[in-house]
C-alpha positions as CSV (number, residue, x, y, z in Angstrom):
1,X,-0.2,7.8,9.8
2,X,1.6,5.2,6.7
3,X,4.8,7.5,6.4
4,X,5.8,7.1,9.9
5,X,9.3,5.3,10.2
6,X,7.6,2.6,12.7
7,X,4.6,2.0,10.9
8,X,3.7,-1.0,9.8
9,X,0.4,-1.1,7.6
10,X,-1.4,-3.8,5.9
11,X,-4.1,-2.6,3.1
12,X,-7.0,-5.2,2.3
13,X,-8.2,-5.6,-1.4
14,X,-11.2,-7.9,-2.6
15,X,-10.1,-8.4,-6.1
16,X,-7.9,-6.2,-8.6
17,X,-10.1,-3.5,-9.8
18,X,-10.2,-2.7,-5.7
19,X,-6.3,-2.9,-5.7
20,X,-5.9,-0.5,-8.5
21,X,-8.1,2.4,-6.9
22,X,-7.0,1.7,-3.7
23,X,-2.6,2.1,-5.3
24,X,-4.0,5.0,-7.3
25,X,-5.7,6.7,-4.4
26,X,-2.3,6.5,-2.0
27,X,-0.2,7.6,-5.5
28,X,-2.2,10.9,-4.9
29,X,-1.9,11.4,-1.9
30,X,2.2,9.7,-1.0
31,X,3.6,10.0,-4.9
32,X,4.7,6.7,-6.6
33,X,7.7,7.5,-5.4
34,X,7.0,7.3,-1.7
35,X,4.7,4.2,-2.9
36,X,7.5,2.7,-4.4
37,X,10.0,3.2,-1.4
38,X,6.8,2.0,1.3
39,X,6.0,-1.2,-0.5
40,X,9.4,-2.3,-2.2
41,X,12.0,-4.9,-0.7
42,X,12.1,-6.7,2.4
43,X,11.4,-4.0,5.0
44,X,7.7,-3.2,3.4
45,X,6.0,-0.8,5.7
46,X,2.6,-1.6,3.3
47,X,1.6,-4.7,2.4
48,X,-1.3,-5.3,0.0
49,X,-3.5,-8.6,1.5
50,X,-6.1,-9.9,-0.9
51,X,-8.9,-11.2,1.4
52,X,-10.1,-14.3,0.4
53,X,-13.9,-15.2,0.5
């Protein structure tokens, strides 16, 4: 679903360690170049959001 052109995905994380694990898992699933494409620029369709306690 996150690869669909019309999809916008918010990924929530608790701390930087968790963020690193999530990024590593996404790289395994969709590849580094695709992750960079989907998270970069003003039209990013994947956004990482830190949960505040």
